[in-house]
N, CA, C and O atoms as a printed pandas DataFrame, in Angstrom:
     atom_number atom_name residue_name chain_id  residue_number  x_coord  y_coord  z_coord
0              1         N          UNK        A               1  -88.475  134.370  291.527
1              2        CA          UNK        A               1  -87.536  135.263  291.765
2              3         C          UNK        A               1  -88.343  136.630  291.042
3              4         O          UNK        A               1  -89.266  136.762  290.238
4              5         N          UNK        A               2  -87.448  137.547  291.806
5              6        CA          UNK        A               2  -88.221  138.556  291.756
6              7         C          UNK        A               2  -88.034  139.429  290.842
7              8         O          UNK        A               2  -86.816  139.488  290.672
8              9         N          UNK        A               3  -88.805  140.476  289.836
9             10        CA          UNK        A               3  -87.836  140.807  288.608
10            11         C          UNK        A               3  -88.521  142.173  288.874
11            12         O          UNK        A               3  -89.601  142.655  289.215
12            13         N          UNK        A               4  -86.665  142.671  288.351
13            14        CA          UNK        A               4  -86.057  144.150  288.824
14            15         C          UNK        A               4  -85.704  144.927  287.320
15            16         O          UNK        A               4  -84.778  144.450  286.663
16            17         N          UNK        A               5  -86.414  146.073  286.804
17            18        CA          UNK        A               5  -86.409  146.327  285.708
18            19         C          UNK        A               5  -85.603  147.250  285.466
19            20         O          UNK        A               5  -86.105  148.212  286.048
20            21         N          UNK        A               6  -84.049  147.817  284.658
21            22        CA          UNK        A               6  -84.058  149.158  285.042
22            23         C          UNK        A               6  -83.479  149.944  283.795
23            24         O          UNK        A               6  -83.334  149.543  282.640
24            25         N          UNK        A               7  -83.293  150.732  284.151
25            26        CA          UNK        A               7  -82.947  152.449  282.853
26            27         C          UNK        A               7  -81.417  152.200  282.964
27            28         O          UNK        A               7  -80.960  151.946  284.079
28            29         N          UNK        A               8  -80.544  152.258  281.818
29            30        CA          UNK        A               8  -79.561  152.504  281.195
30            31         C          UNK        A               8  -80.275  153.635  280.959
31            32         O          UNK        A               8  -81.256  153.729  280.222
32            33         N          UNK        A               9  -79.520  154.895  281.901
33            34        CA          UNK        A               9  -80.260  156.335  280.926
34            35         C          UNK        A               9  -78.699  157.078  279.886
35            36         O          UNK        A               9  -77.805  157.496  280.623
36            37         N          UNK        A              10  -78.399  157.229  278.198
37            38        CA          UNK        A              10  -77.896  157.432  277.889
38            39         C          UNK        A              10  -77.822  158.457  277.725
39            40         O          UNK        A              10  -78.557  158.607  276.749
40            41         N          UNK        A              11  -77.380  159.544  278.013
41            42        CA          UNK        A              11  -77.134  161.099  277.486
42            43         C          UNK        A              11  -76.122  161.947  277.104
43            44         O          UNK        A              11  -75.261  161.068  277.065
44            45         N          UNK        A              12  -75.073  163.697  276.552
45            46        CA          UNK        A              12  -74.030  163.045  275.745
46            47         C          UNK        A              12  -72.602  163.298  277.466
47            48         O          UNK        A              12  -71.393  163.518  277.395
48            49         N          UNK        A              13  -73.536  163.123  278.804
49            50        CA          UNK        A              13  -72.670  163.486  279.683
50            51         C          UNK        A              13  -72.143  161.807  280.287
51            52         O          UNK        A              13  -71.416  161.427  281.205
52            53         N          UNK        A              14  -73.220  160.897  278.865
53            54        CA          UNK        A              14  -72.230  159.539  279.590
54            55         C          UNK        A              14  -73.918  158.690  280.451
55            56         O          UNK        A              14  -75.130  158.902  280.501
56            57         N          UNK        A              15  -73.198  157.990  280.820
57            58        CA          UNK        A              15  -74.360  156.779  281.259
58            59         C          UNK        A              15  -74.734  156.626  282.903
59            60         O          UNK        A              15  -74.061  155.912  283.646
60            61         N          UNK        A              16  -76.176  157.582  283.463
61            62        CA          UNK        A              16  -76.338  157.613  284.990
62            63         C          UNK        A              16  -76.451  156.135  285.848
63            64         O          UNK        A              16  -77.002  155.043  285.705
64            65         N          UNK        A              17  -75.518  156.863  286.884
65            66        CA          UNK        A              17  -75.874  155.556  287.974
66            67         C          UNK        A              17  -76.201  156.457  289.008
67            68         O          UNK        A              17  -75.882  157.620  289.255
68            69         N          UNK        A              18  -77.122  155.377  289.698
69            70        CA          UNK        A              18  -76.854  155.681  291.489
70            71         C          UNK        A              18  -76.590  154.822  292.427
71            72         O          UNK        A              18  -76.704  153.609  292.607
72            73         N          UNK        A              19  -75.914  156.456  293.418
73            74        CA          UNK        A              19  -75.732  155.169  294.433
74            75         C          UNK        A              19  -76.164  155.015  295.535
75            76         O          UNK        A              19  -76.408  155.818  296.435
76            77         N          UNK        A              20  -76.290  153.616  295.434
77            78        CA          UNK        A              20  -77.398  153.520  296.705
78            79         C          UNK        A              20  -77.320  153.676  298.075
79            80         O          UNK        A              20  -76.381  153.297  298.775
80            81         N          UNK        A              21  -78.120  154.126  298.373
81            82        CA          UNK        A              21  -78.004  154.557  300.593
82            83         C          UNK        A              21  -78.056  153.019  300.594
83            84         O          UNK        A              21  -78.551  152.001  300.111
84            85         N          UNK        A              22  -76.560  153.967  302.126
85            86        CA          UNK        A              22  -76.112  152.855  303.131
86            87         C          UNK        A              22  -77.508  152.094  303.173
87            88         O          UNK        A              22  -77.710  151.359  302.206
88            89         N          UNK        A              23  -78.206  152.137  303.855
89            90        CA          UNK        A              23  -79.303  151.580  304.565
90            91         C          UNK        A              23  -80.411  151.099  303.615
91            92         O          UNK        A              23  -81.587  151.043  303.976
92            93         N          UNK        A              24  -79.960  150.729  302.299
93            94        CA          UNK        A              24  -80.364  149.496  301.260
94            95         C          UNK        A              24  -80.078  147.789  302.157
95            96         O          UNK        A              24  -79.029  147.385  302.661
96            97         N          UNK        A              25  -81.236  147.194  302.096
97            98        CA          UNK        A              25  -80.920  146.199  302.705
98            99         C          UNK        A              25  -79.591  145.410  301.111
99           100         O          UNK        A              25  -78.370  145.411  301.269
100          101         N          UNK        A              26  -79.977  145.101  300.369
101          102        CA          UNK        A              26  -79.637  144.653  299.051
102          103         C          UNK        A              26  -78.827  145.631  298.851
103          104         O          UNK        A              26  -79.175  146.806  298.965
104          105         N          UNK        A              27  -77.468  145.196  298.478
105          106        CA          UNK        A              27  -76.319  146.091  297.736
106          107         C          UNK        A              27  -76.405  147.854  297.930
107          108         O          UNK        A              27  -76.864  148.723  297.189
108          109         N          UNK        A              28  -75.725  147.919  299.305
109          110        CA          UNK        A              28  -76.130  149.677  299.614
110          111         C          UNK        A              28  -74.409  150.215  299.415
111          112         O          UNK        A              28  -73.405  149.502  299.435
112          113         N          UNK        A              29  -74.465  151.140  299.296
113          114        CA          UNK        A              29  -73.704  151.185  298.538
114          115         C          UNK        A              29  -72.823  151.569  297.102
115          116         O          UNK        A              29  -71.858  152.145  296.600
116          117         N          UNK        A              30  -73.684  150.971  296.966
117          118        CA          UNK        A              30  -72.989  150.116  295.156
118          119         C          UNK        A              30  -74.043  151.371  294.613
119          120         O          UNK        A              30  -75.005  151.990  295.069
120          121         N          UNK        A              31  -72.935  151.329  292.876
121          122        CA          UNK        A              31  -73.578  151.491  292.191
122          123         C          UNK        A              31  -74.167  151.095  291.303
123          124         O          UNK        A              31  -73.640  150.335  290.491
124          125         N          UNK        A              32  -76.101  151.710  291.148
125          126        CA          UNK        A              32  -76.336  151.107  289.959
126          127         C          UNK        A              32  -77.325  151.633  288.872
127          128         O          UNK        A              32  -76.931  152.745  288.519
128          129         N          UNK        A              33  -78.223  151.341  288.343
129          130        CA          UNK        A              33  -78.722  151.494  287.351
130          131         C          UNK        A              33  -80.162  152.346  287.551
131          132         O          UNK        A              33  -80.994  151.439  287.544
132          133         N          UNK        A              34  -80.674  153.229  287.672
133          134        CA          UNK        A              34  -82.317  153.191  289.026
134          135         C          UNK        A              34  -83.111  152.621  287.923
135          136         O          UNK        A              34  -83.231  152.703  286.701
136          137         N          UNK        A              35  -83.783  151.763  289.340
137          138        CA          UNK        A              35  -85.128  151.097  288.227
138          139         C          UNK        A              35  -85.077  150.181  289.806
139          140         O          UNK        A              35  -84.319  150.468  290.733
140          141         N          UNK        A              36  -86.127  148.989  289.808
141          142        CA          UNK        A              36  -87.366  148.510  290.908
142          143         C          UNK        A              36  -87.562  147.763  290.661
143          144         O          UNK        A              36  -87.604  147.514  289.456
144          145         N          UNK        A              37  -87.773  147.035  291.386
145          146        CA          UNK        A              37  -89.504  145.839  291.185
146          147         C          UNK        A              37  -90.380  145.951  290.491
147          148         O          UNK        A              37  -90.894  147.069  290.509
148          149         N          UNK        A              38  -90.981  144.947  289.578
149          150        CA          UNK        A              38  -91.623  144.888  288.258
150          151         C          UNK        A              38  -92.856  144.491  289.709
151          152         O          UNK        A              38  -92.376  143.795  290.603
152          153         N          UNK        A              39  -94.621  145.022  289.901
153          154        CA          UNK        A              39  -95.746  144.766  290.433
154          155         C          UNK        A              39  -96.415  143.848  290.323
155          156         O          UNK        A              39  -96.879  144.593  291.186
156          157         N          UNK        A              40  -96.918  143.086  290.193
157          158        CA          UNK        A              40  -97.768  141.804  290.360
158          159         C          UNK        A              40  -98.428  142.382  288.862
159          160         O          UNK        A              40  -98.871  143.498  289.135
160          161         N          UNK        A              41  -98.607  142.177  287.823
161          162        CA          UNK        A              41  -99.520  142.059  287.230
162          163         C          UNK        A              41  -98.946  143.790  286.126
163          164         O          UNK        A              41  -99.839  144.514  285.687
164          165         N          UNK        A              42  -97.740  144.074  285.922
165          166        CA          UNK        A              42  -97.450  144.700  285.363
166          167         C          UNK        A              42  -96.137  144.568  284.558
167          168         O          UNK        A              42  -95.098  144.076  284.999
168          169         N          UNK        A              43  -96.401  145.290  282.792
169          170        CA          UNK        A              43  -95.495  144.900  282.089
170          171         C          UNK        A              43  -94.053  145.371  282.756
171          172         O          UNK        A              43  -93.622  145.923  283.768
172          173         N          UNK        A              44  -93.724  144.948  281.862
173          174        CA          UNK        A              44  -91.572  145.475  282.221
174          175         C          UNK        A              44  -91.543  146.727  282.185
175          176         O          UNK        A              44  -91.065  147.459  283.052
176          177         N          UNK        A              45  -92.278  147.193  280.732
177          178        CA          UNK        A              45  -91.977  148.454  280.307
178          179         C          UNK        A              45  -92.633  149.293  281.739
179          180         O          UNK        A              45  -91.996  149.806  282.660
180          181         N          UNK        A              46  -93.868  149.228  281.576
181          182        CA          UNK        A              46  -94.962  149.881  282.397
182          183         C          UNK        A              46  -93.822  150.359  283.956
183          184         O          UNK        A              46  -93.359  151.468  284.222
184          185         N          UNK        A              47  -93.661  149.011  284.743
185          186        CA          UNK        A              47  -92.675  149.172  285.794
186          187         C          UNK        A              47  -91.285  149.917  285.674
187          188         O          UNK        A              47  -90.596  150.436  286.552
188          189         N          UNK        A              48  -91.094  149.808  284.330
189          190        CA          UNK        A              48  -89.734  151.165  283.938
190          191         C          UNK        A              48  -90.007  152.571  284.502
191          192         O          UNK        A              48  -89.511  153.375  285.292
192          193         N          UNK        A              49  -91.054  152.439  283.683
193          194        CA          UNK        A              49  -91.963  154.464  283.275
194          195         C          UNK        A              49  -92.705  154.714  284.710
195          196         O          UNK        A              49  -92.542  155.856  285.140
196          197         N          UNK        A              50  -93.518  153.813  285.551
197          198        CA          UNK        A              50  -93.408  154.268  287.121
198          199         C          UNK        A              50  -92.350  154.391  287.827
199          200         O          UNK        A              50  -91.929  155.514  288.105
200          201         N          UNK        A              51  -91.651  153.126  288.298
201          202        CA          UNK        A              51  -89.940  152.919  288.840
202          203         C          UNK        A              51  -89.423  154.639  288.891
203          204         O          UNK        A              51  -89.344  155.455  289.809
204          205         N          UNK        A              52  -89.132  154.696  287.418
205          206        CA          UNK        A              52  -88.163  155.687  287.198
206          207         C          UNK        A              52  -89.139  157.487  287.314
207          208         O          UNK        A              52  -88.504  158.451  287.743
208          209         N          UNK        A              53  -89.972  157.585  287.072
209          210        CA          UNK        A              53  -91.059  158.379  287.464
210          211         C          UNK        A              53  -90.789  158.686  289.105
211          212         O          UNK        A              53  -90.270  159.656  289.658
212          213         N          UNK        A              54  -91.187  157.826  289.476
213          214        CA          UNK        A              54  -90.924  158.152  291.317
214          215         C          UNK        A              54  -89.926  158.091  291.597
215          216         O          UNK        A              54  -89.711  158.798  292.581
216          217         N          UNK        A              55  -88.515  157.241  291.009
217          218        CA          UNK        A              55  -87.041  157.459  291.141
218          219         C          UNK        A              55  -86.103  159.132  291.157
219          220         O          UNK        A              55  -85.360  159.787  291.889
220          221         N          UNK        A              56  -86.689  159.184  289.968
221          222        CA          UNK        A              56  -85.925  160.528  289.153
222          223         C          UNK        A              56  -86.764  161.884  288.661
223          224         O          UNK        A              56  -86.379  162.997  288.302
224          225         N          UNK        A              57  -88.082  161.287  288.808
225          226        CA          UNK        A              57  -89.204  162.573  288.158
226          227         C          UNK        A              57  -88.416  162.747  286.739
227          228         O          UNK        A              57  -87.682  163.685  286.430
228          229         N          UNK        A              58  -88.752  161.613  285.960
229          230        CA          UNK        A              58  -88.683  161.927  284.519
230          231         C          UNK        A              58  -88.899  160.934  284.035
231          232         O          UNK        A              58  -88.410  159.838  284.309
232          233         N          UNK        A              59  -90.322  161.436  282.576
233          234        CA          UNK        A              59  -91.072  160.904  282.198
234          235         C          UNK        A              59  -90.033  160.285  280.678
235          236         O          UNK        A              59  -89.533  160.707  279.636
236          237         N          UNK        A              60  -90.162  159.228  281.358
237          238        CA          UNK        A              60  -89.623  158.513  279.487
238          239         C          UNK        A              60  -90.591  158.255  278.020
239          240         O          UNK        A              60  -91.733  157.915  277.711
240          241         N          UNK        A              61  -89.177  158.705  277.319
241          242        CA          UNK        A              61  -90.384  159.056  275.872
242          243         C          UNK        A              61  -89.461  157.024  274.507
243          244         O          UNK        A              61  -89.960  156.052  273.940
244          245         N          UNK        A              62  -88.104  157.562  274.722
245          246        CA          UNK        A              62  -87.809  155.888  273.958
246          247         C          UNK        A              62  -86.828  155.206  275.056
247          248         O          UNK        A              62  -85.794  155.470  275.670
248          249         N          UNK        A              63  -87.621  154.345  274.950
249          250        CA          UNK        A              63  -86.279  152.637  275.508
250          251         C          UNK        A              63  -86.211  152.316  274.569
251          252         O          UNK        A              63  -86.752  152.857  273.605
252          253         N          UNK        A              64  -85.380  151.128  274.538
253          254        CA          UNK        A              64  -85.599  149.956  274.206
254          255         C          UNK        A              64  -85.083  148.982  275.181
255          256         O          UNK        A              64  -84.160  149.336  275.916
256          257         N          UNK        A              65  -85.832  147.163  275.322
257          258        CA          UNK        A              65  -84.994  145.921  275.502
258          259         C          UNK        A              65  -84.001  146.282  275.372
259          260         O          UNK        A              65  -83.883  147.088  274.449
260          261         N          UNK        A              66  -82.725  145.939  276.165
261          262        CA          UNK        A              66  -81.297  145.684  275.922
262          263         C          UNK        A              66  -80.981  143.995  276.775
263          264         O          UNK        A              66  -81.400  143.400  275.781
264          265         N          UNK        A              67  -80.766  143.327  277.331
265          266        CA          UNK        A              67  -80.652  141.923  278.135
266          267         C          UNK        A              67  -81.233  142.136  279.745
267          268         O          UNK        A              67  -81.687  143.127  280.317
268          269         N          UNK        A              68  -80.987  140.658  280.210
269          270        CA          UNK        A              68  -81.257  140.360  280.954
270          271         C          UNK        A              68  -80.530  139.489  281.875
271          272         O          UNK        A              68  -80.584  138.260  281.828
272          273         N          UNK        A              69  -79.602  140.414  283.018
273          274        CA          UNK        A              69  -78.734  139.492  284.229
274          275         C          UNK        A              69  -79.744  138.541  285.018
275          276         O          UNK        A              69  -80.744  139.178  285.350
276          277         N          UNK        A              70  -79.776  137.298  285.389
277          278        CA          UNK        A              70  -79.984  136.486  285.787
278          279         C          UNK        A              70  -78.193  135.946  286.837
279          280         O          UNK        A              70  -77.101  135.423  286.612
280          281         N          UNK        A              71  -79.444  136.890  288.633
281          282        CA          UNK        A              71  -78.965  136.142  289.996
282          283         C          UNK        A              71  -79.258  135.789  290.437
283          284         O          UNK        A              71  -80.454  135.658  290.697
284          285         N          UNK        A              72  -77.559  134.958  291.259
285          286        CA          UNK        A              72  -78.896  133.778  292.045
286          287         C          UNK        A              72  -78.566  134.665  293.550
287          288         O          UNK        A              72  -79.490  135.463  293.709
288          289         N          UNK        A              73  -77.746  134.746  294.462
289          290        CA          UNK        A              73  -77.805  135.057  295.240
290          291         C          UNK        A              73  -77.723  136.944  296.168
291          292         O          UNK        A              73  -76.727  137.240  296.827
292          293         N          UNK        A              74  -78.551  137.632  296.060
293          294        CA          UNK        A              74  -80.075  137.519  296.295
294          295         C          UNK        A              74  -80.319  136.911  295.046
295          296         O          UNK        A              74  -79.472  137.016  294.159
296          297         N          UNK        A              75  -81.582  136.160  294.821
297          298        CA          UNK        A              75  -82.107  135.663  293.642
298          299         C          UNK        A              75  -83.153  136.929  292.913
299          300         O          UNK        A              75  -84.016  137.580  293.503
300          301         N          UNK        A              76  -82.851  136.998  291.809
301          302        CA          UNK        A              76  -83.524  138.159  291.240
302          303         C          UNK        A              76  -83.211  138.262  289.884
303          304         O          UNK        A              76  -82.024  138.030  289.658
304          305         N          UNK        A              77  -84.084  138.611  288.633
305          306        CA          UNK        A              77  -83.742  138.778  287.377
306          307         C          UNK        A              77  -84.176  139.910  286.925
307          308         O          UNK        A              77  -85.285  140.284  286.543
308          309         N          UNK        A              78  -82.355  140.810  287.089
309          310        CA          UNK        A              78  -82.337  142.885  285.981
310          311         C          UNK        A              78  -82.562  142.501  285.039
311          312         O          UNK        A              78  -81.865  141.742  284.366
312          313         N          UNK        A              79  -83.993  143.121  284.689
313          314        CA          UNK        A              79  -83.858  143.403  282.818
314          315         C          UNK        A              79  -83.921  145.068  283.193
315          316         O          UNK        A              79  -84.510  145.702  284.069
316          317         N          UNK        A              80  -82.740  145.554  281.751
317          318        CA          UNK        A              80  -82.560  146.774  281.787
318          319         C          UNK        A              80  -82.572  146.740  280.438
319          320         O          UNK        A              80  -82.235  145.851  279.657
320          321         N          UNK        A              81  -83.237  148.413  280.172
321          322        CA          UNK        A              81  -83.434  148.959  279.112
322          323         C          UNK        A              81  -82.650  149.945  279.189
323          324         O          UNK        A              81  -82.075  150.419  280.169
324          325         N          UNK        A              82  -82.641  150.336  277.778
325          326        CA          UNK        A              82  -81.346  151.852  277.062
326          327         C          UNK        A              82  -82.524  152.707  277.449
327          328         O          UNK        A              82  -83.593  152.123  277.631
328          329         N          UNK        A              83  -82.488  153.590  277.550
329          330        CA          UNK        A              83  -82.710  155.188  277.353
330          331         C          UNK        A              83  -82.398  156.202  276.793
331          332         O          UNK        A              83  -81.750  157.076  277.370
332          333         N          UNK        A              84  -82.727  156.281  275.758
333          334        CA          UNK        A              84  -82.279  158.007  275.063
334          335         C          UNK        A              84  -83.174  158.853  274.811
335          336         O          UNK        A              84  -82.966  159.924  274.240
336          337         N          UNK        A              85  -84.371  158.411  275.257
337          338        CA          UNK        A              85  -84.994  160.045  275.116
338          339         C          UNK        A              85  -86.181  160.468  276.163
339          340         O          UNK        A              85  -87.286  160.383  275.629
340          341         N          UNK        A              86  -86.223  160.971  277.741
341          342        CA          UNK        A              86  -87.110  161.569  278.263
342          343         C          UNK        A              86  -86.837  163.168  278.853
343          344         O          UNK        A              86  -85.998  163.972  278.448
344          345         N          UNK        A              87  -87.615  163.297  279.700
345          346        CA          UNK        A              87  -88.597  164.883  279.686
346          347         C          UNK        A              87  -88.617  164.751  281.501
347          348         O          UNK        A              87  -89.281  164.004  282.220
348          349         N          UNK        A              88  -86.970  166.459  282.061
349          350        CA          UNK        A              88  -86.842  166.582  283.232
350          351         C          UNK        A              88  -85.605  165.809  283.190
351          352         O          UNK        A              88  -84.842  165.139  282.493
352          353         N          UNK        A              89  -85.971  166.523  284.892
353          354        CA          UNK        A              89  -84.401  166.912  285.319
354          355         C          UNK        A              89  -83.793  165.609  286.253
355          356         O          UNK        A              89  -84.040  165.756  287.450
356          357         N          UNK        A              90  -83.013  164.315  285.900
357          358        CA          UNK        A              90  -82.270  163.669  287.487
358          359         C          UNK        A              90  -82.739  164.427  288.470
359          360         O          UNK        A              90  -82.362  165.584  288.654
360          361         N          UNK        A              91  -83.586  163.836  289.166
361          362        CA          UNK        A              91  -83.402  164.001  290.945
362          363         C          UNK        A              91  -83.397  162.877  291.395
363          364         O          UNK        A              91  -83.526  161.815  290.785
364          365         N          UNK        A              92  -83.239  163.074  292.553
365          366        CA          UNK        A              92  -83.560  161.982  293.675
366          367         C          UNK        A              92  -84.026  162.558  294.887
367          368         O          UNK        A              92  -83.472  163.199  295.780
368          369         N          UNK        A              93  -85.644  162.009  294.610
369          370        CA          UNK        A              93  -87.153  161.641  295.364
370          371         C          UNK        A              93  -86.931  161.320  295.883
371          372         O          UNK        A              93  -86.478  162.142  296.680
372          373         N          UNK        A              94  -86.780  159.581  296.506
373          374        CA          UNK        A              94  -86.951  159.323  297.667
374          375         C          UNK        A              94  -85.796  159.015  298.126
375          376         O          UNK        A              94  -84.852  159.568  297.561
376          377         N          UNK        A              95  -85.302  157.535  299.899
377          378        CA          UNK        A              95  -84.006  157.496  300.417
378          379         C          UNK        A              95  -83.381  155.987  299.365
379          380         O          UNK        A              95  -82.626  155.120  299.804
380          381         N          UNK        A              96  -84.035  156.044  297.740
381          382        CA          UNK        A              96  -82.664  155.128  297.408
382          383         C          UNK        A              96  -81.412  155.388  297.263
383          384         O          UNK        A              96  -80.719  154.401  297.512
384          385         N          UNK        A              97  -80.856  156.270  296.976
385          386        CA          UNK        A              97  -79.938  156.392  296.627
386          387         C          UNK        A              97  -79.337  158.113  297.057
387          388         O          UNK        A              97  -79.985  159.021  297.578
388          389         N          UNK        A              98  -78.585  158.110  296.827
389          390        CA          UNK        A              98  -77.859  159.535  298.220
390          391         C          UNK        A              98  -76.799  159.731  297.184
391          392         O          UNK        A              98  -75.859  160.212  297.817
392          393         N          UNK        A              99  -76.467  159.624  296.011
393          394        CA          UNK        A              99  -75.727  160.714  294.887
394          395         C          UNK        A              99  -76.714  159.673  292.980
395          396         O          UNK        A              99  -76.895  158.483  292.722
396          397         N          UNK        A             100  -77.006  160.822  292.286
397          398        CA          UNK        A             100  -76.702  160.729  290.919
398          399         C          UNK        A             100  -75.721  160.977  290.007
399          400         O          UNK        A             100  -76.137  161.821  289.214
400          401         N          UNK        A             101  -74.851  160.706  289.809
401          402        CA          UNK        A             101  -74.020  161.104  288.492
402          403         C          UNK        A             101  -73.967  160.150  287.262
403          404         O          UNK        A             101  -74.226  158.947  287.202
404          405         N          UNK        A             102  -73.414  161.334  285.950
405          406        CA          UNK        A             102  -73.064  160.858  284.694
406          407         C          UNK        A             102  -71.246  160.186  285.181
407          408         O          UNK        A             102  -70.377  160.581  285.958
408          409         N          UNK        A             103  -71.373  159.029  284.232
409          410        CA          UNK        A             103  -70.661  158.577  283.952
410          411         C          UNK        A             103  -69.524  158.218  283.153
411          412         O          UNK        A             103  -69.263  157.134  283.675
412          413         N          UNK        A             104  -68.561  158.389  282.141
413          414        CA          UNK        A             104  -68.704  158.049  280.843
414          415         C          UNK        A             104  -68.358  156.560  280.970
415          416         O          UNK        A             104  -67.952  156.130  282.050
416          417         N          UNK        A             105  -68.541  155.559  279.641
417          418        CA          UNK        A             105  -68.231  154.341  279.771
418          419         C          UNK        A             105  -66.842  153.893  280.556
419          420         O          UNK        A             105  -66.802  152.928  281.319
420          421         N          UNK        A             106  -65.739  154.722  280.257
421          422        CA          UNK        A             106  -64.559  154.555  280.748
422          423         C          UNK        A             106  -64.294  154.398  281.635
423          424         O          UNK        A             106  -63.412  153.647  282.052
424          425         N          UNK        A             107  -65.244  155.314  282.391
425          426        CA          UNK        A             107  -64.800  155.785  283.520
426          427         C          UNK        A             107  -65.557  154.664  284.448
427          428         O          UNK        A             107  -64.898  153.982  285.232
428          429         N          UNK        A             108  -67.204  154.487  284.297
429          430        CA          UNK        A             108  -68.333  153.188  285.138
430          431         C          UNK        A             108  -67.776  151.521  284.944
431          432         O          UNK        A             108  -68.210  150.474  285.424
432          433         N          UNK        A             109  -66.473  151.841  283.897
433          434        CA          UNK        A             109  -65.594  150.134  283.996
434          435         C          UNK        A             109  -64.666  149.848  285.123
435          436         O          UNK        A             109  -64.222  148.763  285.497
436          437         N          UNK        A             110  -64.432  151.246  285.665
437          438        CA          UNK        A             110  -63.436  150.594  286.654
438          439         C          UNK        A             110  -63.886  151.388  287.959
439          440         O          UNK        A             110  -63.137  152.140  288.583
440          441         N          UNK        A             111  -65.072  151.146  288.252
441          442        CA          UNK        A             111  -65.982  151.709  289.607
442          443         C          UNK        A             111  -65.265  150.024  290.081
443          444         O          UNK        A             111  -65.250  149.123  289.243
444          445         N          UNK        A             112  -64.741  149.820  291.434
445          446        CA          UNK        A             112  -65.218  148.855  291.764
446          447         C          UNK        A             112  -66.205  148.883  293.260
447          448         O          UNK        A             112  -65.725  148.440  294.304
448          449         N          UNK        A             113  -67.809  149.530  293.203
449          450        CA          UNK        A             113  -68.340  149.675  293.748
450          451         C          UNK        A             113  -69.478  149.125  292.860
451          452         O          UNK        A             113  -70.574  149.507  293.270
452          453         N          UNK        A             114  -69.540  148.291  291.698
453          454        CA          UNK        A             114  -71.096  148.133  291.300
454          455         C          UNK        A             114  -71.644  147.051  291.818
455          456         O          UNK        A             114  -71.156  146.053  292.348
456          457         N          UNK        A             115  -72.784  147.404  291.580
457          458        CA          UNK        A             115  -74.404  146.586  292.100
458          459         C          UNK        A             115  -73.615  145.380  291.522
459          460         O          UNK        A             115  -73.064  144.558  292.254
460          461         N          UNK        A             116  -73.586  145.302  289.742
461          462        CA          UNK        A             116  -73.343  144.253  289.721
462          463         C          UNK        A             116  -72.047  143.796  288.694
463          464         O          UNK        A             116  -72.580  144.150  287.643
464          465         N          UNK        A             117  -71.222  143.461  288.431
465          466        CA          UNK        A             117  -69.974  142.597  287.468
466          467         C          UNK        A             117  -70.563  142.637  286.306
467          468         O          UNK        A             117  -69.998  143.120  285.325
468          469         N          UNK        A             118  -71.788  142.130  286.265
469          470        CA          UNK        A             118  -71.922  142.149  284.664
470          471         C          UNK        A             118  -72.806  143.069  284.110
471          472         O          UNK        A             118  -73.458  142.718  283.127
472          473         N          UNK        A             119  -73.034  144.955  284.887
473          474        CA          UNK        A             119  -72.604  145.967  283.939
474          475         C          UNK        A             119  -70.768  146.292  283.182
475          476         O          UNK        A             119  -70.789  147.275  282.441
476          477         N          UNK        A             120  -69.621  145.752  283.274
477          478        CA          UNK        A             120  -69.230  146.120  282.950
478          479         C          UNK        A             120  -68.856  145.684  281.247
479          480         O          UNK        A             120  -67.832  145.897  280.597
480          481         N          UNK        A             121  -69.702  145.232  280.994
481          482        CA          UNK        A             121  -68.735  144.708  279.557
482          483         C          UNK        A             121  -70.560  145.711  278.435
483          484         O          UNK        A             121  -70.824  146.163  277.320
484          485         N          UNK        A             122  -71.141  145.528  279.634
485          486        CA          UNK        A             122  -72.467  146.658  279.218
486          487         C          UNK        A             122  -71.888  148.190  279.278
487          488         O          UNK        A             122  -72.622  149.097  278.885
488          489         N          UNK        A             123  -70.862  148.419  279.661
489          490        CA          UNK        A             123  -70.448  149.844  279.243
490          491         C          UNK        A             123  -69.574  149.541  278.495
491          492         O          UNK        A             123  -69.056  150.640  278.298
492          493         N          UNK        A             124  -68.995  148.807  277.896
493          494        CA          UNK        A             124  -67.972  148.982  276.308
494          495         C          UNK        A             124  -68.991  149.138  275.302
495          496         O          UNK        A             124  -68.747  149.819  274.306
496          497         N          UNK        A             125  -70.629  148.316  275.531
497          498        CA          UNK        A             125  -71.343  148.186  274.591
498          499         C          UNK        A             125  -71.461  149.175  274.026
499          500         O          UNK        A             125  -71.038  149.653  272.973
500          501         N          UNK        A             126  -72.685  149.753  275.572
501          502        CA          UNK        A             126  -72.812  151.723  275.320
502          503         C          UNK        A             126  -72.191  153.251  275.286
503          504         O          UNK        A             126  -72.699  154.371  275.337
504          505         N          UNK        A             127  -70.693  152.692  275.161
505          506        CA          UNK        A             127  -69.651  153.616  274.410
506          507         C          UNK        A             127  -69.842  154.327  273.557
507          508         O          UNK        A             127  -70.031  155.535  273.699
508          509         N          UNK        A             128  -69.833  153.745  272.537
509          510        CA          UNK        A             128  -69.997  154.272  271.536
510          511         C          UNK        A             128  -71.796  155.047  271.522
511          512         O          UNK        A             128  -71.922  155.941  270.685
512          513         N          UNK        A             129  -72.619  154.839  272.077
513          514        CA          UNK        A             129  -73.806  155.728  271.566
514          515         C          UNK        A             129  -73.815  156.799  273.074
515          516         O          UNK        A             129  -74.763  157.571  273.219
516          517         N          UNK        A             130  -72.739  156.750  274.078
517          518        CA          UNK        A             130  -72.657  157.766  274.871
518          519         C          UNK        A             130  -71.955  158.780  274.103
519          520         O          UNK        A             130  -72.418  159.911  273.953
520          521         N          UNK        A             131  -70.626  158.324  273.519
521          522        CA          UNK        A             131  -70.605  159.872  272.687
522          523         C          UNK        A             131  -70.471  159.862  271.517
523          524         O          UNK        A             131  -69.440  159.957  270.851
524          525         N          UNK        A             132  -71.761  159.717  271.137
525          526        CA          UNK        A             132  -72.860  160.003  269.815
526          527         C          UNK        A             132  -73.733  160.259  270.003
527          528         O          UNK        A             132  -74.746  159.963  269.369
528          529         N          UNK        A             133  -73.580  161.278  271.503
529          530        CA          UNK        A             133  -75.462  162.102  271.932
530          531         C          UNK        A             133  -74.598  163.153  271.324
531          532         O          UNK        A             133  -75.037  164.290  271.153
C-alpha cells in the first residue's frame, strides 16, 4: 500500500486546497491537500518537504503530524501534516493541479468534489486554527 503525505496549510485566508488536474489517474478534478508519494527510504517529514517544494515552491518551517487516513480503493495511506509556517507564496509548478485556492473551513466542508470524505471532520477541527491566524 503506497504512503502519501499531504500538507494541510493553515493560514489567515483559511486552508489551502488544490484542484487535481483532469488528466490525473487518481481523483481527477477533485480538491485535495497538496502532497504526494513517499519514496523508498524517505521519511514522511522529508517527503512532505520535498513534495511541497516541488508542487508549490514553498519551504516548510513548522509542521506537525495530524492524522493518517487509510483508503481501500485505490489502496493508500494518507499521512496528513498541519503546516503553520512556511516561506514563499503557493504557486502551481507542475501539472498535478489546475487551481490553488484558500477556503475557510466552513466553505471546504460543503465542497462536493473532495478527494476524500474523511477531510470533512478535519475542516471542523482546523476551523479554530484558521480563525486565529
